[in-house]
N, C-alpha and C positions, 0 to 999 in steps of 0.2 A: 418699524415705526414710520409713521407718515409725517412728512414735513408740512408745516403751514404753507399756505398758497404763496405767501411772500417769499418764501425760500426755496420753493420748488424750481427745479430746472426746466427750461424751456427748450424742447428740441425742434430744430428748424424743419420747416415743411419739406417733405421730399419733393424732389424736382419731377414735375409731371411730364415734361417733354425735354428729352436730351438729344440735341442735334449731333448727328454724326458728322465729323469733318470730311469734307469730299477730298479725295486724293487728287493732288495737282501736279502739274509738270510745267517746266520752264520752256518759254518760247523766246527765241532770239532772232533779231533781224536788224538790217540797217534801213534807215529812212533819211531823207534830206534833213539837214540841220533846222531849217525854218519850220518844217512840218513837226519835228520834235518839240521845239520850243512852243509852238501854237498849241499842241496837244497838252503840254505841261500847264500852260496858262489856263486852257479851258478846264482841265481837271481841277485845278485850284479854285477858279472862279465858281464852278459848279459844285465844289466840295465832294468830288468824286475821287476814288482811288483810281490810280492809273490801271491797276489790275482790273477793277470792274469795268472801266471804259474799254480796255483792250478786249475782255471777254465779250462785251456787248458788240464791239465792232466785228469780232470774228464771227459770232453768232449771226449778225446781220448779213455779213459777206456770204456765209455758207447758205443761209436761207435764199439770198439773192441768186446765187449760183444754182441752187437746186431748182428754183422756179423757172429759171431761164432754160433749163434742160428739158422741161416739159413741153 
């Protein structure tokens, strides 16, 4: 038996793109208190997560070191 259109169930669209979660690891270190505070303030002001900012800083540092070796 067919249901009238007003009573038919609507199935959600299948997801076209499913992102895989990237495996992560924790990094620890000690920095001067004033640098930590400045970092926290900058992240808040820029609405950036500290994780994203640290990842960017590490990538920039690696790129800088790799280019200085050439």
